C-alpha positions in Angstrom: 28.4 20.0 50.6 31.2 21.6 52.6 34.1 19.2 52.5 33.6 19.4 48.5 33.8 23.1 48.0 36.4 24.0 51.5 39.3 24.6 48.7 36.3 27.6 46.9 35.3 28.4 50.1 38.7 29.5 51.5 39.6 31.0 48.4 36.1 33.3 48.4 36.7 33.7 51.9 40.6 35.3 51.7 39.8 37.2 48.9 36.4 39.6 50.5 38.1 41.5 53.0 39.7 43.2 50.0 36.4 44.4 49.1 35.1 44.7 52.5 38.0 47.3 53.7 38.0 49.5 49.4 36.3 52.4 49.6 35.8 52.3 45.7 33.6 49.3 46.0 31.7 50.8 49.0 30.6 53.9 47.3 30.0 51.5 43.6 27.3 50.1 45.9 25.7 52.7 48.4 25.6 54.7 44.6 23.1 51.7 43.0 21.5 51.3 46.4 20.4 54.6 46.1 19.7 53.9 42.1 17.2 51.1 42.9 16.1 52.4 45.9 15.7 55.7 44.3 13.7 53.6 41.4 11.3 51.9 43.5 10.2 55.4 45.4 9.0 56.4 41.9 7.2 53.7 40.1 6.7 51.5 43.0 8.3 47.9 41.7 11.2 46.3 43.1 14.2 45.3 40.0 14.3 41.9 41.2 9.8 42.0 39.9 10.7 45.0 37.1 13.5 41.5 36.1 11.3 38.6 35.9 8.6 40.5 34.5 10.7 41.2 31.8 12.1 37.5 30.8 8.8 36.8 30.7 7.2 39.8 27.9 10.5 38.1 25.9 8.1 35.1 24.7 8.2 35.9 21.3 8.3 39.0 18.5 5.4 41.2 19.8 4.0 44.1 17.7 3.7 47.6 18.8 0.1 48.5 18.3 -2.0 45.0 19.4 1.1 43.4 21.1 -0.1 40.2 19.7 2.3 37.5 19.1 3.9 37.4 16.1 6.5 34.2 15.0 8.2 34.3 12.3 9.1 30.5 10.8 12.7 31.1 10.7 13.4 31.0 13.6 11.5 27.4 14.1 14.6 26.3 11.8 17.3 24.4 13.4 
């Protein structure tokens, strides 16, 4: 694997120091981390778990009052 991706890996390593030394990028990452940490402290669920749970909920169309799946037949027609 390393032999196949050597060129791409070298290119990646050449470009990364620019991001490491960029104060604006550092602040952007820091603010993103602080926002995620604040959200976790509020609700107690990590961002990764929230995204996983949200992706499992989009199986079909939910009615707002009964939470039952309501499939439309037009979605099955190819």
